[in-house]
PyMOL Python script that loads the backbone (N, CA, C, O; Angstrom):
from pymol import cmd

cmd.read_pdbstr("""\
ATOM      1  N   MET A   1      17.405  14.079   6.730  1.00  0.00           N
ATOM      2  CA  MET A   1      18.514  13.027   6.637  1.00  0.00           C
ATOM      3  C   MET A   1      18.971  12.732   5.124  1.00  0.00           C
ATOM      4  O   MET A   1      18.264  12.665   4.119  1.00  0.00           O
ATOM      5  N   GLY A   2      20.033  12.611   5.225  1.00  0.00           N
ATOM      6  CA  GLY A   2      20.344  12.016   3.626  1.00  0.00           C
ATOM      7  C   GLY A   2      20.447  10.574   3.736  1.00  0.00           C
ATOM      8  O   GLY A   2      20.226   9.842   4.701  1.00  0.00           O
ATOM      9  N   PHE A   3      20.929  10.240   2.235  1.00  0.00           N
ATOM     10  CA  PHE A   3      21.047   9.152   2.007  1.00  0.00           C
ATOM     11  C   PHE A   3      21.820   7.683   2.899  1.00  0.00           C
ATOM     12  O   PHE A   3      21.420   6.529   3.052  1.00  0.00           O
ATOM     13  N   TRP A   4      23.328   8.549   3.441  1.00  0.00           N
ATOM     14  CA  TRP A   4      23.556   7.354   4.620  1.00  0.00           C
ATOM     15  C   TRP A   4      22.654   7.162   5.822  1.00  0.00           C
ATOM     16  O   TRP A   4      22.267   6.182   6.458  1.00  0.00           O
ATOM     17  N   GLY A   5      22.449   8.606   5.899  1.00  0.00           N
ATOM     18  CA  GLY A   5      21.710   8.648   7.456  1.00  0.00           C
ATOM     19  C   GLY A   5      20.770   7.559   7.647  1.00  0.00           C
ATOM     20  O   GLY A   5      20.619   6.924   8.690  1.00  0.00           O
ATOM     21  N   LEU A   6      19.987   7.355   6.262  1.00  0.00           N
ATOM     22  CA  LEU A   6      19.237   6.001   5.987  1.00  0.00           C
ATOM     23  C   LEU A   6      19.525   4.805   5.751  1.00  0.00           C
ATOM     24  O   LEU A   6      18.873   3.773   5.912  1.00  0.00           O
ATOM     25  N   ILE A   7      20.846   5.048   5.239  1.00  0.00           N
ATOM     26  CA  ILE A   7      21.267   3.527   5.464  1.00  0.00           C
ATOM     27  C   ILE A   7      22.012   3.018   6.311  1.00  0.00           C
ATOM     28  O   ILE A   7      22.297   1.825   6.207  1.00  0.00           O
ATOM     29  N   GLY A   8      22.581   3.897   7.502  1.00  0.00           N
ATOM     30  CA  GLY A   8      22.624   3.665   9.043  1.00  0.00           C
ATOM     31  C   GLY A   8      21.378   2.852   9.695  1.00  0.00           C
ATOM     32  O   GLY A   8      21.325   1.799  10.331  1.00  0.00           O
ATOM     33  N   MET A   9      20.582   3.609   9.347  1.00  0.00           N
ATOM     34  CA  MET A   9      18.929   3.350  10.058  1.00  0.00           C
ATOM     35  C   MET A   9      18.785   1.855   9.674  1.00  0.00           C
ATOM     36  O   MET A   9      18.497   1.060  10.569  1.00  0.00           O
ATOM     37  N   GLU A  10      18.963   1.425   8.417  1.00  0.00           N
ATOM     38  CA  GLU A  10      18.280   0.218   7.923  1.00  0.00           C
ATOM     39  C   GLU A  10      19.083  -0.209   8.581  1.00  0.00           C
ATOM     40  O   GLU A  10      18.645  -0.519   9.689  1.00  0.00           O
ATOM     41  N   GLU A  11      20.661  -0.490   8.366  1.00  0.00           N
ATOM     42  CA  GLU A  11      21.386  -1.669   9.122  1.00  0.00           C
ATOM     43  C   GLU A  11      21.076  -1.334  10.689  1.00  0.00           C
ATOM     44  O   GLU A  11      20.832  -2.403  11.248  1.00  0.00           O
ATOM     45  N   SER A  12      21.017  -0.544  11.350  1.00  0.00           N
ATOM     46  CA  SER A  12      20.548  -0.661  13.000  1.00  0.00           C
ATOM     47  C   SER A  12      19.458  -1.733  12.646  1.00  0.00           C
ATOM     48  O   SER A  12      19.807  -2.909  12.753  1.00  0.00           O
ATOM     49  N   HIS A  13      18.264  -1.479  12.265  1.00  0.00           N
ATOM     50  CA  HIS A  13      17.160  -2.300  12.032  1.00  0.00           C
ATOM     51  C   HIS A  13      17.110  -3.463  11.842  1.00  0.00           C
ATOM     52  O   HIS A  13      16.450  -4.333  12.409  1.00  0.00           O
ATOM     53  N   GLU A  14      18.036  -3.527  10.773  1.00  0.00           N
ATOM     54  CA  GLU A  14      18.695  -5.794  10.704  1.00  0.00           C
ATOM     55  C   GLU A  14      18.922  -5.686  11.883  1.00  0.00           C
ATOM     56  O   GLU A  14      17.984  -5.700  12.680  1.00  0.00           O
ATOM     57  N   GLU A  15      20.632  -5.507  12.433  1.00  0.00           N
ATOM     58  CA  GLU A  15      20.859  -5.775  13.357  1.00  0.00           C
ATOM     59  C   GLU A  15      19.964  -5.912  14.930  1.00  0.00           C
ATOM     60  O   GLU A  15      20.266  -6.666  15.855  1.00  0.00           O
ATOM     61  N   SER A  16      18.876  -5.003  14.884  1.00  0.00           N
ATOM     62  CA  SER A  16      17.801  -5.283  15.731  1.00  0.00           C
ATOM     63  C   SER A  16      16.934  -6.279  15.820  1.00  0.00           C
ATOM     64  O   SER A  16      16.587  -6.829  16.865  1.00  0.00           O
ATOM     65  N   LYS A  17      16.442  -6.616  14.347  1.00  0.00           N
ATOM     66  CA  LYS A  17      15.683  -7.895  14.114  1.00  0.00           C
ATOM     67  C   LYS A  17      16.710  -8.912  14.530  1.00  0.00           C
ATOM     68  O   LYS A  17      16.548  -9.424  15.637  1.00  0.00           O
ATOM     69  N   ASN A  18      17.584  -9.222  13.918  1.00  0.00           N
ATOM     70  CA  ASN A  18      18.876 -10.480  13.766  1.00  0.00           C
ATOM     71  C   ASN A  18      18.743 -10.390  15.231  1.00  0.00           C
ATOM     72  O   ASN A  18      17.922 -11.237  15.582  1.00  0.00           O
ATOM     73  N   GLY A  19      19.270  -9.623  16.392  1.00  0.00           N
ATOM     74  CA  GLY A  19      19.462 -10.191  17.497  1.00  0.00           C
ATOM     75  C   GLY A  19      18.206 -10.219  18.165  1.00  0.00           C
ATOM     76  O   GLY A  19      18.322 -10.633  19.318  1.00  0.00           O
ATOM     77  N   GLU A  20      17.000  -9.910  17.822  1.00  0.00           N
ATOM     78  CA  GLU A  20      15.666 -10.391  18.580  1.00  0.00           C
ATOM     79  C   GLU A  20      15.492 -11.800  17.860  1.00  0.00           C
ATOM     80  O   GLU A  20      15.094 -12.617  18.689  1.00  0.00           O
ATOM     81  N   PHE A  21      15.672 -12.416  16.474  1.00  0.00           N
ATOM     82  CA  PHE A  21      15.720 -13.577  16.466  1.00  0.00           C
ATOM     83  C   PHE A  21      16.812 -14.311  16.937  1.00  0.00           C
ATOM     84  O   PHE A  21      16.510 -15.499  17.042  1.00  0.00           O
ATOM     85  N   TYR A  22      17.954 -14.068  17.258  1.00  0.00           N
ATOM     86  CA  TYR A  22      18.927 -15.013  17.914  1.00  0.00           C
ATOM     87  C   TYR A  22      18.299 -15.067  19.157  1.00  0.00           C
ATOM     88  O   TYR A  22      17.996 -16.233  19.411  1.00  0.00           O
ATOM     89  N   SER A  23      17.850 -13.978  20.384  1.00  0.00           N
ATOM     90  CA  SER A  23      17.298 -14.052  21.173  1.00  0.00           C
ATOM     91  C   SER A  23      16.358 -15.119  21.440  1.00  0.00           C
ATOM     92  O   SER A  23      16.586 -16.021  22.246  1.00  0.00           O
ATOM     93  N   ASN A  24      14.949 -14.972  20.531  1.00  0.00           N
ATOM     94  CA  ASN A  24      14.022 -15.599  20.712  1.00  0.00           C
ATOM     95  C   ASN A  24      14.202 -17.101  20.385  1.00  0.00           C
ATOM     96  O   ASN A  24      13.500 -17.905  20.998  1.00  0.00           O
ATOM     97  N   SER A  25      15.321 -17.653  19.223  1.00  0.00           N
ATOM     98  CA  SER A  25      15.392 -18.758  18.951  1.00  0.00           C
ATOM     99  C   SER A  25      16.213 -19.373  19.971  1.00  0.00           C
ATOM    100  O   SER A  25      16.140 -20.597  20.077  1.00  0.00           O
ATOM    101  N   THR A  26      17.223 -18.527  20.980  1.00  0.00           N
ATOM    102  CA  THR A  26      17.843 -18.953  22.264  1.00  0.00           C
ATOM    103  C   THR A  26      16.828 -19.856  22.999  1.00  0.00           C
ATOM    104  O   THR A  26      17.074 -21.014  23.336  1.00  0.00           O
ATOM    105  N   ALA A  27      15.339 -19.034  23.273  1.00  0.00           N
ATOM    106  CA  ALA A  27      14.745 -18.712  24.169  1.00  0.00           C
ATOM    107  C   ALA A  27      13.690 -20.275  23.989  1.00  0.00           C
ATOM    108  O   ALA A  27      13.347 -21.024  24.905  1.00  0.00           O
ATOM    109  N   TYR A  28      13.476 -20.360  23.014  1.00  0.00           N
ATOM    110  CA  TYR A  28      13.178 -21.369  22.435  1.00  0.00           C
ATOM    111  C   TYR A  28      13.684 -23.065  22.766  1.00  0.00           C
ATOM    112  O   TYR A  28      13.227 -23.982  23.448  1.00  0.00           O
ATOM    113  N   PHE A  29      14.624 -22.917  22.060  1.00  0.00           N
ATOM    114  CA  PHE A  29      15.840 -23.625  22.374  1.00  0.00           C
ATOM    115  C   PHE A  29      15.858 -24.037  23.920  1.00  0.00           C
ATOM    116  O   PHE A  29      15.579 -25.196  24.225  1.00  0.00           O
ATOM    117  N   GLU A  30      16.093 -23.358  24.620  1.00  0.00           N
ATOM    118  CA  GLU A  30      16.047 -23.705  25.955  1.00  0.00           C
ATOM    119  C   GLU A  30      14.284 -24.241  26.692  1.00  0.00           C
ATOM    120  O   GLU A  30      14.222 -25.022  27.641  1.00  0.00           O
ATOM    121  N   PHE A  31      13.297 -23.770  26.170  1.00  0.00           N
ATOM    122  CA  PHE A  31      12.298 -24.349  26.460  1.00  0.00           C
ATOM    123  C   PHE A  31      12.095 -25.595  25.986  1.00  0.00           C
ATOM    124  O   PHE A  31      11.530 -26.491  26.613  1.00  0.00           O
ATOM    125  N   LEU A  32      12.591 -25.688  24.770  1.00  0.00           N
ATOM    126  CA  LEU A  32      12.337 -27.278  24.501  1.00  0.00           C
ATOM    127  C   LEU A  32      13.479 -28.460  24.784  1.00  0.00           C
ATOM    128  O   LEU A  32      13.279 -29.618  24.418  1.00  0.00           O
ATOM    129  N   ARG A  33      14.439 -28.136  25.326  1.00  0.00           N
ATOM    130  CA  ARG A  33      15.480 -28.542  26.207  1.00  0.00           C
ATOM    131  C   ARG A  33      14.801 -28.624  27.747  1.00  0.00           C
ATOM    132  O   ARG A  33      15.345 -29.504  28.415  1.00  0.00           O
ATOM    133  N   GLN A  34      13.931 -28.037  28.325  1.00  0.00           N
ATOM    134  CA  GLN A  34      13.503 -28.131  29.552  1.00  0.00           C
ATOM    135  C   GLN A  34      12.625 -29.335  29.319  1.00  0.00           C
ATOM    136  O   GLN A  34      12.614 -30.383  29.965  1.00  0.00           O
ATOM    137  N   LYS A  35      12.058 -29.070  28.515  1.00  0.00           N
ATOM    138  CA  LYS A  35      10.435 -30.207  28.158  1.00  0.00           C
ATOM    139  C   LYS A  35      11.180 -31.286  27.832  1.00  0.00           C
ATOM    140  O   LYS A  35      10.502 -32.291  28.046  1.00  0.00           O
ATOM    141  N   GLY A  36      12.411 -31.601  27.355  1.00  0.00           N
ATOM    142  CA  GLY A  36      12.821 -32.585  26.504  1.00  0.00           C
ATOM    143  C   GLY A  36      12.649 -32.868  25.215  1.00  0.00           C
ATOM    144  O   GLY A  36      13.087 -33.925  24.762  1.00  0.00           O
ATOM    145  N   GLU A  37      12.073 -32.087  24.538  1.00  0.00           N
ATOM    146  CA  GLU A  37      11.600 -32.212  23.318  1.00  0.00           C
ATOM    147  C   GLU A  37      12.514 -31.535  22.153  1.00  0.00           C
ATOM    148  O   GLU A  37      13.208 -30.568  22.469  1.00  0.00           O
ATOM    149  N   THR A  38      12.531 -31.952  20.992  1.00  0.00           N
ATOM    150  CA  THR A  38      13.347 -30.988  19.895  1.00  0.00           C
ATOM    151  C   THR A  38      11.974 -30.540  18.976  1.00  0.00           C
ATOM    152  O   THR A  38      10.823 -30.736  19.368  1.00  0.00           O
ATOM    153  N   ASP A  39      12.239 -30.062  18.007  1.00  0.00           N
ATOM    154  CA  ASP A  39      11.727 -29.421  16.505  1.00  0.00           C
ATOM    155  C   ASP A  39      13.043 -29.474  15.816  1.00  0.00           C
ATOM    156  O   ASP A  39      13.713 -28.446  15.705  1.00  0.00           O
ATOM    157  N   TYR A  40      13.426 -30.547  15.376  1.00  0.00           N
ATOM    158  CA  TYR A  40      14.322 -30.428  14.291  1.00  0.00           C
ATOM    159  C   TYR A  40      14.126 -29.643  13.052  1.00  0.00           C
ATOM    160  O   TYR A  40      15.074 -29.334  12.330  1.00  0.00           O
ATOM    161  N   GLU A  41      12.882 -29.315  12.800  1.00  0.00           N
ATOM    162  CA  GLU A  41      12.517 -28.507  11.363  1.00  0.00           C
ATOM    163  C   GLU A  41      13.062 -27.413  11.838  1.00  0.00           C
ATOM    164  O   GLU A  41      13.966 -27.091  11.068  1.00  0.00           O
ATOM    165  N   PHE A  42      12.946 -26.427  13.008  1.00  0.00           N
ATOM    166  CA  PHE A  42      12.853 -25.281  13.429  1.00  0.00           C
ATOM    167  C   PHE A  42      14.566 -24.925  13.354  1.00  0.00           C
ATOM    168  O   PHE A  42      15.134 -23.907  12.957  1.00  0.00           O
ATOM    169  N   GLU A  43      15.149 -26.285  13.942  1.00  0.00           N
ATOM    170  CA  GLU A  43      16.559 -26.265  14.059  1.00  0.00           C
ATOM    171  C   GLU A  43      17.364 -26.536  12.998  1.00  0.00           C
ATOM    172  O   GLU A  43      18.529 -26.165  12.859  1.00  0.00           O
ATOM    173  N   ASP A  44      16.426 -27.482  11.927  1.00  0.00           N
ATOM    174  CA  ASP A  44      17.309 -26.993  10.333  1.00  0.00           C
ATOM    175  C   ASP A  44      17.056 -25.386  10.003  1.00  0.00           C
ATOM    176  O   ASP A  44      18.032 -24.727   9.644  1.00  0.00           O
ATOM    177  N   GLU A  45      16.085 -24.907  10.090  1.00  0.00           N
ATOM    178  CA  GLU A  45      15.752 -23.416   9.146  1.00  0.00           C
ATOM    179  C   GLU A  45      17.108 -22.332   9.906  1.00  0.00           C
ATOM    180  O   GLU A  45      17.826 -21.472   9.395  1.00  0.00           O
ATOM    181  N   TYR A  46      16.984 -23.024  11.725  1.00  0.00           N
ATOM    182  CA  TYR A  46      17.777 -21.777  12.418  1.00  0.00           C
ATOM    183  C   TYR A  46      19.479 -22.025  11.854  1.00  0.00           C
ATOM    184  O   TYR A  46      20.000 -20.990  11.438  1.00  0.00           O
ATOM    185  N   TYR A  47      20.299 -23.203  11.813  1.00  0.00           N
ATOM    186  CA  TYR A  47      21.449 -23.390  11.497  1.00  0.00           C
ATOM    187  C   TYR A  47      21.648 -22.942   9.955  1.00  0.00           C
ATOM    188  O   TYR A  47      22.709 -22.510   9.503  1.00  0.00           O
ATOM    189  N   PHE A  48      20.147 -23.163   9.039  1.00  0.00           N
ATOM    190  CA  PHE A  48      20.959 -22.371   7.843  1.00  0.00           C
ATOM    191  C   PHE A  48      20.514 -20.706   7.427  1.00  0.00           C
ATOM    192  O   PHE A  48      20.751 -20.105   6.379  1.00  0.00           O
ATOM    193  N   THR A  49      19.806 -20.243   8.630  1.00  0.00           N
ATOM    194  CA  THR A  49      19.784 -18.460   8.675  1.00  0.00           C
ATOM    195  C   THR A  49      20.759 -18.245   9.473  1.00  0.00           C
ATOM    196  O   THR A  49      20.988 -17.041   9.353  1.00  0.00           O
ATOM    197  N   MET A  50      21.758 -18.854  10.511  1.00  0.00           N
ATOM    198  CA  MET A  50      22.617 -17.910  11.217  1.00  0.00           C
ATOM    199  C   MET A  50      23.389 -17.269  11.231  1.00  0.00           C
ATOM    200  O   MET A  50      23.803 -16.365  11.957  1.00  0.00           O
ATOM    201  N   PRO A  51      23.892 -18.160   9.560  1.00  0.00           N
ATOM    202  CA  PRO A  51      25.366 -17.530   8.667  1.00  0.00           C
ATOM    203  C   PRO A  51      25.272 -16.424   8.366  1.00  0.00           C
ATOM    204  O   PRO A  51      26.070 -15.537   8.671  1.00  0.00           O
ATOM    205  N   ALA A  52      24.094 -16.282   7.598  1.00  0.00           N
ATOM    206  CA  ALA A  52      23.848 -15.426   6.567  1.00  0.00           C
ATOM    207  C   ALA A  52      23.524 -13.867   7.750  1.00  0.00           C
ATOM    208  O   ALA A  52      23.794 -12.678   7.580  1.00  0.00           O
ATOM    209  N   ILE A  53      22.896 -14.546   8.827  1.00  0.00           N
ATOM    210  CA  ILE A  53      22.286 -13.090   9.765  1.00  0.00           C
ATOM    211  C   ILE A  53      23.761 -12.648  10.658  1.00  0.00           C
ATOM    212  O   ILE A  53      23.803 -11.472  11.019  1.00  0.00           O
ATOM    213  N   SER A  54      24.947 -13.532  11.017  1.00  0.00           N
ATOM    214  CA  SER A  54      25.873 -13.484  11.302  1.00  0.00           C
ATOM    215  C   SER A  54      26.976 -12.407  10.249  1.00  0.00           C
ATOM    216  O   SER A  54      27.592 -11.442  10.703  1.00  0.00           O
ATOM    217  N   SER A  55      27.020 -12.888   8.706  1.00  0.00           N
ATOM    218  CA  SER A  55      27.630 -12.182   7.918  1.00  0.00           C
ATOM    219  C   SER A  55      27.095 -10.510   7.578  1.00  0.00           C
ATOM    220  O   SER A  55      27.598  -9.620   6.892  1.00  0.00           O
ATOM    221  N   SER A  56      25.905 -10.574   8.368  1.00  0.00           N
ATOM    222  CA  SER A  56      25.558  -8.950   7.905  1.00  0.00           C
ATOM    223  C   SER A  56      26.053  -7.908   9.097  1.00  0.00           C
ATOM    224  O   SER A  56      25.895  -6.695   8.961  1.00  0.00           O
TER     225      SER A  56
END
""", "prot")
cmd.dss("prot")
cmd.show_as("cartoon", "prot")
cmd.util.cbc("prot")
cmd.orient("prot")
C-alpha cells in the first residue's frame, strides 16, 4: 500500500472515531435529559470540540 492509501486509511479512522464521539456524546446527553441532570463541564468540552471534528 502506498502513501496515499495510508492517508486514506488514517482519514477513515479519524472519521470513524469522530462519528463514535458524536454518537456517544448524543447518547450521554439523552441519558442526562432523561434523568433531569446536567453536566456543564462535559457540555463545554463537547461544544468546544465539535467544530474541530466537524471541519476534519
